[in-house]
N, C-alpha and C positions, 0 to 999 in steps of 0.2 A: 465495443465489445458486446453488450448487453448481455452479461454473464451476471451472477450473484457471487459472494466470495467463498461461497460453499463449491461452487463449481471447479473450484482453483484446488490444488494441492499447493502446500505451502511452497513446494520447489517451484511450481508455476509460477505465484505470486511473488516471489522473490525475482525471479528473472522479470518480471513485468517492472517491480520496483527499481533493479538494476537499472533499465532502461530509461526509465524516468530520472534516476539518479546520474546516470552517465550521460543523459540528454543525446539518445542515439536515434532519435526521431530526425524525417528527412526537413520538415519545416517547424517554424514556430506554432504555429496553429495545430499542429499534430502534437507535437507535446504538451500543449496545453488541453489539447482533448484527451490526453492519457492522464495530466493530473487531475482532471474534473471526474475521470472515470474511477481514479485512484479515491478520490474523496468518495465518490459515491459509495463505491463497492468497500471501504474500509468504516465507513460510519463514524469513525472517531470523532470527537469534537474538536480536536485540533487541525483536521483536517490537513492539507499542504504544508502548514506548519511542521508538521511531522518531517515533510523533506527539507524544507528550506530553513528553519528557525527550531530544530530540535535542543530538546532539554540537556544540559550538560551531561554528556558521557552516554548521549542516547541518540550519536548520529551515525550514520552511514545506513545499509539496506537490512543488513541482519538485526541491528536495534529497531531498526522500525517495526519489522517485521515482528519483534517478540513485543514490541510496545501494542501492538493490535490485537495478538493473540490475547496479552494478559487483560486490554480493555474490553474486548469482548467476552472474555470467561466472566470477568466482574459483572459485566452489563447482560448476562445471561443470553447473548447471541451466539448463533453457532459459527463454528469455526471454519477452516480449509478442510476440505476434502480429504479423507485419506490418501496415503500414497500408494 
């Protein structure tokens, strides 16, 4: 992708996360590349654990987006671009 998280609207990033969550990629390599890009973009210390090992009550794409938004704000990082 080569973008930064600020290049995504929240809706765009949600669609990206949903694609990973639902495994819509044509191959395992493509799926793993998307997961690596997710980790790079969100910068969250839990990385792909947000997807595969979420905290109780924080599973699913919407909860993942909310966690990323809260963590980025708390750590002084920019968020998604405006819609």
